[in-house]
VMD Tcl script that draws the C-alpha trace (Angstrom):
set ca {
  {0.00 0.00 0.00}
  {1.41 3.39 -0.98}
  {1.99 6.23 1.46}
  {-0.95 8.18 -0.06}
  {-3.36 5.27 0.28}
  {-2.33 4.65 3.88}
  {-2.94 8.30 4.72}
  {-6.34 8.26 3.00}
  {-7.33 5.06 4.82}
  {-6.33 6.53 8.18}
  {-8.19 9.74 7.38}
  {-11.38 7.92 6.39}
  {-11.17 5.87 9.56}
  {-10.73 9.07 11.56}
  {-13.79 10.64 9.91}
  {-15.83 7.55 10.75}
  {-14.78 7.79 14.39}
  {-15.57 11.51 14.41}
  {-19.04 10.85 13.08}
  {-19.62 8.50 16.01}
  {-18.30 10.77 18.76}
  {-19.51 14.22 17.59}
  {-22.25 15.13 20.07}
  {-25.71 16.35 19.13}
  {-27.41 18.92 21.29}
  {-30.82 20.53 21.46}
  {-31.55 24.01 20.20}
  {-30.88 26.59 22.87}
  {-28.53 24.36 24.90}
  {-25.38 26.07 26.25}
  {-22.44 24.31 27.85}
  {-19.24 25.39 29.55}
  {-15.86 25.28 27.85}
  {-14.71 22.60 30.31}
  {-17.52 20.31 29.20}
  {-15.97 16.88 28.41}
  {-17.52 16.93 24.93}
  {-15.88 20.26 24.12}
  {-12.57 19.13 25.56}
  {-12.77 16.01 23.42}
  {-13.57 18.02 20.28}
  {-10.72 20.41 20.99}
  {-8.47 17.40 21.29}
  {-9.79 16.20 17.94}
  {-9.10 19.66 16.49}
  {-5.49 19.40 17.65}
  {-5.27 15.99 16.03}
  {-6.68 17.38 12.81}
  {-4.18 20.23 12.98}
  {-1.38 17.69 13.20}
  {-2.97 15.69 10.40}
  {-3.16 18.77 8.17}
  {0.37 19.83 9.13}
  {1.74 16.37 8.33}
  {-0.04 16.34 4.97}
  {1.32 19.81 4.24}
  {4.85 18.78 5.23}
  {4.65 15.68 3.05}
  {3.40 17.82 0.21}
  {6.33 20.20 0.68}
  {8.74 17.23 0.67}
  {6.96 15.90 -2.39}
  {7.24 19.28 -4.04}
  {11.03 18.89 -4.11}
  {10.68 15.53 -5.87}
  {8.15 17.01 -8.28}
  {10.45 19.92 -9.12}
  {13.38 17.55 -9.59}
  {11.33 15.22 -11.82}
  {9.99 18.18 -13.77}
  {13.52 19.55 -14.29}
  {14.73 16.13 -15.46}
  {11.76 15.82 -17.80}
  {12.49 19.28 -19.23}
  {16.15 18.34 -19.73}
  {15.21 15.11 -21.51}
  {12.59 16.98 -23.55}
  {15.36 19.32 -24.68}
  {17.32 16.26 -25.86}
  {14.25 14.95 -27.65}
  {13.76 18.31 -29.37}
  {17.42 18.42 -30.41}
  {17.28 14.89 -31.84}
  {14.05 15.67 -33.66}
  {15.64 18.79 -35.12}
  {18.55 16.65 -36.32}
  {16.14 14.11 -37.83}
  {14.30 16.94 -39.58}
  {17.59 18.32 -40.93}
  {18.50 14.88 -42.31}
  {15.06 14.62 -43.86}
  {15.51 18.00 -45.54}
  {18.84 16.76 -46.94}
  {17.18 13.54 -48.14}
  {14.44 15.55 -49.82}
  {17.03 17.74 -51.55}
  {18.96 14.68 -52.78}
  {15.74 13.08 -54.00}
  {15.04 16.25 -55.97}
  {18.52 16.17 -57.54}
  {18.24 12.47 -58.34}
  {14.85 13.13 -59.93}
  {16.28 15.91 -62.08}
  {19.20 13.72 -63.23}
  {16.83 10.87 -64.02}
  {14.74 13.31 -66.06}
  {17.86 14.36 -67.99}
  {18.79 10.72 -68.56}
  {15.36 10.03 -69.97}
  {15.48 13.15 -72.16}
  {18.96 12.24 -73.46}
  {17.76 8.72 -74.22}
  {14.92 10.17 -76.27}
  {17.30 12.60 -78.01}
  {19.65 9.75 -79.00}
  {16.74 7.78 -80.38}
  {15.71 10.83 -82.41}
  {19.26 11.23 -83.76}
  {19.41 7.58 -84.79}
  {16.09 7.97 -86.56}
  {17.45 11.04 -88.40}
  {20.56 9.09 -89.47}
  {18.37 6.36 -90.85}
  {16.17 8.93 -92.57}
  {19.24 10.63 -94.14}
  {20.60 7.32 -95.31}
  {17.22 6.49 -96.77}
  {17.13 9.86 -98.54}
  {20.59 9.27 -99.97}
  {19.53 5.85 -101.18}
  {16.46 7.30 -102.79}
  {18.62 9.79 -104.67}
  {20.94 7.07 -105.86}
  {18.00 4.91 -106.94}
  {16.55 7.87 -108.78}
  {19.87 8.34 -110.60}
  {19.89 4.66 -111.48}
  {16.30 4.69 -112.75}
  {17.23 7.69 -114.95}
  {20.12 5.66 -116.38}
  {22.73 7.57 -114.41}
  {24.15 4.70 -112.42}
  {27.49 6.29 -111.62}
  {29.26 9.51 -111.25}
  {31.33 8.78 -114.41}
  {28.17 8.29 -116.47}
  {26.79 11.56 -115.16}
  {30.03 13.26 -116.17}
  {30.23 11.63 -119.62}
  {26.69 12.61 -120.47}
  {27.57 16.28 -120.15}
  {27.18 18.05 -123.52}
  {29.57 20.78 -122.67}
  {32.49 21.49 -120.39}
  {30.40 23.88 -118.35}
  {27.67 21.28 -118.03}
  {30.32 18.77 -116.97}
  {31.56 20.99 -114.18}
  {28.06 21.64 -113.00}
  {27.27 17.92 -112.91}
  {30.44 17.10 -110.97}
  {29.73 19.93 -108.48}
  {26.14 18.77 -108.03}
  {27.07 15.18 -107.30}
  {29.83 16.24 -104.95}
  {27.57 18.60 -103.05}
  {24.80 16.04 -102.63}
  {27.18 13.41 -101.40}
  {29.03 15.77 -99.05}
  {25.76 17.16 -97.65}
  {24.35 13.77 -96.84}
  {27.61 12.51 -95.42}
  {28.00 15.64 -93.27}
  {24.48 15.21 -91.89}
  {25.25 11.62 -90.98}
  {28.62 12.59 -89.45}
  {27.03 15.40 -87.41}
  {24.29 13.12 -86.16}
  {26.82 10.49 -85.18}
  {28.86 13.10 -83.29}
  {25.72 14.27 -81.50}
  {25.01 10.71 -80.48}
  {28.54 10.35 -79.11}
  {28.14 13.55 -77.08}
  {24.79 12.38 -75.76}
  {26.25 9.00 -74.85}
  {29.12 10.70 -72.99}
  {26.62 12.94 -71.17}
  {24.52 9.89 -70.39}
  {27.52 8.19 -68.78}
  {28.31 11.33 -66.76}
  {24.71 11.70 -65.62}
  {24.52 8.07 -64.59}
  {27.72 8.48 -62.54}
  {26.24 11.57 -60.88}
  {23.02 9.69 -60.16}
  {24.97 6.82 -58.56}
  {27.00 9.29 -56.44}
  {23.86 11.10 -55.29}
  {22.16 7.80 -54.45}
  {25.21 6.82 -52.38}
  {25.06 10.17 -50.55}
  {21.36 9.68 -49.93}
  {21.95 6.18 -48.57}
  {24.52 7.59 -46.13}
  {22.12 10.31 -44.96}
  {19.28 7.80 -44.57}
  {21.56 5.58 -42.49}
  {22.57 8.53 -40.30}
  {18.94 9.51 -39.86}
  {18.07 5.94 -38.87}
  {20.76 6.06 -36.17}
  {19.35 9.31 -34.78}
  {15.84 7.86 -34.84}
  {17.02 4.89 -32.80}
  {18.71 7.25 -30.33}
  {15.50 9.28 -30.11}
  {13.49 6.14 -29.33}
  {15.69 5.57 -26.29}
  {15.32 9.17 -25.14}
  {11.57 9.07 -25.80}
  {11.30 6.02 -23.57}
  {13.24 7.81 -20.84}
  {10.95 10.82 -21.15}
  {7.88 8.61 -20.92}
  {9.18 7.08 -17.67}
  {9.84 10.54 -16.23}
  {6.42 11.81 -17.27}
  {4.74 8.78 -15.71}
  {6.72 9.33 -12.51}
  {5.83 13.02 -12.51}
  {2.14 12.18 -13.02}
  {2.34 9.76 -10.08}
  {3.89 12.46 -7.87}
  {1.23 14.93 -8.93}
  {-1.50 12.43 -8.07}
  {0.03 11.92 -4.65}
  {0.28 15.67 -4.21}
  {-3.39 16.07 -5.13}
  {-4.35 13.31 -2.66}
  {-2.36 14.97 0.12}
  {-3.89 18.31 -0.77}
  {-7.35 16.76 -0.49}
  {-6.48 15.23 2.87}
  {-5.22 18.60 4.08}
  {-8.38 20.33 2.87}
  {-10.67 17.75 4.47}
  {-8.79 18.00 7.75}
  {-9.06 21.80 7.64}
  {-12.77 21.60 6.83}
  {-13.45 19.14 9.64}
  {-11.41 21.29 12.01}
  {-13.51 24.35 11.06}
  {-16.69 22.31 11.50}
  {-15.61 21.27 15.01}
  {-14.82 24.89 15.84}
  {-18.28 25.95 14.69}
  {-19.85 23.15 16.73}
  {-17.92 24.21 19.84}
  {-19.04 27.80 19.36}
  {-22.65 26.72 18.91}
  {-22.48 24.57 22.06}
  {-21.07 27.42 24.11}
  {-23.24 30.22 22.69}
  {-26.37 28.33 21.79}
  {-27.20 26.38 18.69}
  {-27.45 28.35 15.44}
  {-30.44 27.95 13.16}
  {-30.89 24.80 11.14}
  {-32.50 24.38 7.74}
  {-31.90 23.43 4.13}
  {-29.19 26.08 3.67}
  {-31.17 28.32 1.32}
  {-31.04 32.11 1.57}
  {-31.46 35.23 -0.55}
  {-28.36 37.37 0.08}
  {-26.85 40.50 -1.40}
  {-23.20 41.49 -1.83}
  {-21.90 42.71 1.57}
  {-19.62 45.25 -0.16}
  {-22.23 47.65 -1.60}
  {-20.12 49.38 -4.25}
  {-20.13 49.07 -8.02}
  {-16.35 48.68 -8.25}
  {-16.21 45.74 -5.83}
  {-14.56 42.60 -7.20}
  {-13.42 39.16 -6.02}
  {-9.67 39.29 -5.43}
  {-9.42 35.69 -4.20}
  {-12.01 32.99 -4.71}
  {-13.13 29.92 -2.82}
  {-10.73 26.97 -3.10}
  {-7.01 26.30 -3.23}
  {-4.67 29.23 -3.65}
  {-0.95 29.91 -3.32}
  {0.40 32.82 -1.28}
  {4.13 33.15 -1.69}
  {5.40 29.57 -1.59}
  {2.51 28.21 0.49}
  {-0.61 26.58 -0.88}
  {-3.76 26.38 1.23}
  {-7.53 26.09 0.93}
  {-9.43 29.39 1.06}
  {-12.85 28.92 2.64}
  {-14.42 32.20 1.59}
  {-14.43 35.01 -0.95}
  {-12.06 37.97 -0.60}
  {-13.97 41.01 -1.87}
  {-11.84 44.05 -2.68}
  {-12.38 47.45 -4.26}
  {-10.54 49.48 -6.81}
  {-9.82 53.16 -6.39}
  {-8.76 55.27 -3.44}
  {-8.56 54.54 0.29}
  {-10.73 51.56 1.16}
  {-10.45 51.80 4.93}
  {-13.61 53.90 5.26}
  {-15.86 51.69 3.13}
  {-18.86 50.26 4.90}
  {-19.79 46.58 5.02}
  {-23.49 45.63 5.09}
  {-25.41 42.57 6.23}
  {-25.93 40.23 3.27}
  {-29.29 39.29 4.73}
  {-31.46 39.76 7.78}
  {-30.41 37.78 10.84}
  {-29.03 37.58 14.35}
  {-25.43 38.38 15.29}
  {-23.76 35.35 16.87}
  {-20.24 36.75 17.34}
  {-18.72 40.21 17.22}
  {-15.11 40.98 18.07}
  {-13.05 44.16 17.99}
  {-10.08 42.75 19.89}
  {-7.54 43.09 17.06}
  {-5.53 46.32 17.11}
  {-3.53 45.50 13.98}
  {-4.89 47.13 10.86}
  {-2.04 46.94 8.35}
  {-2.49 48.75 5.11}
  {-0.46 46.31 3.04}
  {1.59 43.15 3.04}
  {1.59 42.47 6.79}
  {-0.54 40.12 8.88}
  {-1.39 39.03 12.40}
  {-3.24 35.97 13.62}
  {-5.81 37.64 15.86}
  {-9.07 35.70 16.29}
  {-7.62 32.81 14.31}
  {-6.66 35.17 11.50}
  {-10.13 36.74 11.15}
  {-9.01 39.88 12.97}
  {-12.01 42.04 13.87}
  {-15.05 40.20 12.63}
  {-18.66 39.28 13.16}
  {-20.76 36.20 12.50}
  {-24.42 36.54 11.54}
  {-26.99 33.76 11.51}
  {-29.13 34.53 8.46}
  {-31.58 31.76 9.29}
  {-32.43 28.48 7.62}
  {-29.02 27.13 8.61}
  {-26.98 29.85 6.80}
  {-24.20 31.44 8.90}
  {-21.99 34.19 7.42}
  {-18.57 35.35 8.62}
  {-17.50 38.96 7.92}
  {-13.75 39.18 8.60}
  {-10.75 41.59 8.57}
  {-12.96 44.54 9.55}
  {-11.42 47.74 10.83}
  {-14.34 47.85 13.24}
  {-17.43 45.69 13.81}
  {-20.47 47.88 14.52}
  {-22.73 45.10 15.83}
  {-22.82 43.02 18.99}
  {-23.78 39.41 19.79}
  {-27.55 38.92 19.98}
  {-28.32 41.98 17.86}
  {-30.91 41.56 15.11}
  {-30.00 43.19 11.78}
  {-31.81 43.80 8.53}
  {-30.50 43.11 5.06}
  {-28.34 46.06 3.97}
  {-27.68 47.40 7.50}
  {-24.13 48.64 8.02}
  {-22.35 46.13 10.26}
  {-18.75 47.36 10.05}
  {-15.95 49.02 8.11}
  {-13.63 47.28 5.64}
  {-10.10 46.82 6.95}
  {-6.99 44.64 7.03}
  {-7.01 43.11 10.51}
  {-6.00 39.52 11.24}
  {-4.28 37.40 8.63}
  {-4.77 39.77 5.74}
  {-2.94 41.53 2.92}
  {-4.50 44.82 1.87}
  {-7.96 46.07 2.75}
  {-10.74 43.65 1.81}
  {-13.64 41.68 3.25}
  {-13.29 37.95 3.81}
  {-16.86 36.67 3.37}
  {-17.42 33.08 4.43}
  {-20.58 30.98 4.64}
  {-21.20 27.81 6.63}
  {-24.43 25.85 6.41}
  {-25.94 24.12 9.42}
  {-28.23 21.66 7.63}
  {-31.03 20.00 9.56}
  {-29.85 16.70 11.01}
  {-26.17 17.51 10.46}
  {-23.74 17.22 13.35}
  {-21.77 20.36 12.49}
  {-21.69 23.35 10.15}
  {-20.01 22.96 6.75}
  {-18.16 25.52 4.65}
  {-19.69 26.23 1.24}
  {-18.80 28.50 -1.65}
  {-20.27 31.98 -0.98}
  {-20.44 32.57 -4.75}
  {-23.48 30.29 -4.68}
  {-25.26 32.91 -2.55}
  {-24.09 36.35 -3.67}
  {-23.21 38.18 -6.85}
  {-20.21 40.51 -6.81}
  {-20.38 43.22 -9.52}
}
mol new
graphics top color blue
foreach p $ca { graphics top sphere $p radius 0.5 }
foreach p [lrange $ca 0 end-1] q [lrange $ca 1 end] { graphics top cylinder $p $q radius 0.2 }
display resetview
């Protein structure tokens, strides 16, 4: 069994035990802080704190392995990219050689056709010469001597001799020229064939080199696949530990709410439905940090509410209103730290000056980091009433309102954090 599975099994077992020991109490009951049930739940809270801290520490240790695996994967990926670039370069060279080989083959084919044409012309010239000689024979002029002797004058004789000589020389020159052309084409054909053989040899060498690189890339690809699988495994373990940490934090918060309810009287129960408005009543309000996991600096943690901020000038005089009608359960102005930026304290568990309002039907809202809370426990408020001033008390960076909702569903043993975005709309 892996470390993650063991932790999950232990956590599930712990939740089962908690479900058995978490006490139920009637509406309106109040108990003292030294009540054995409260002491037991506080002990459970401490255990959950340790559980969350251990999960966080293991996640931090795991983070080093994840970073190392990620760096190794990036390094191997760089090798893969380099090998692929080399393969691509070889392929470009192969393509270029194929183009040259194709061009040479085209020339070879064209030369072959040209030689065939020349041979046909030689045959045609020879045929023409034969036709002339046959024509001379049919006319009774079977030889050059006869042609000469038949001349009726010296001038005619010279003309006949010149004519025969010219015809013979012309035909012979055509044949000689054609034969020379064929020789040149044959020589070119030999040269082109040699070039084609050389190019094919070069291509074969490049193909062989590319094959070697491809084999090397296969090995590196396999190494990268192993690293990516390992990294995915680490990320899964990290996600499991993160979930364990979040569940421990949620259960811890639920115990804290149960303890408060036992000491101060049970909050309303219901189906968790409510019609609420944005507690920061300004058009330029916006959510600066949502519900869920977030990273502050190098630390990752689960954020159980919405941080609602404002743009513009000084925000330390902006009023906060009740999101709905209800009864104030808690109000505290014990935090004297109201830092304007990038500093924090842990007063009231990090909430600083805050108030908690039961909006009925099992919906409980926390309004935290106030400069001042204007309400007091037991006070009934209407929707839209001013309940405090935005500030930066407690564990906070910059002026904003931390708005958190917990639902106390009928039949449940403790309140549960839910996403406030399901209840309010921030402009």
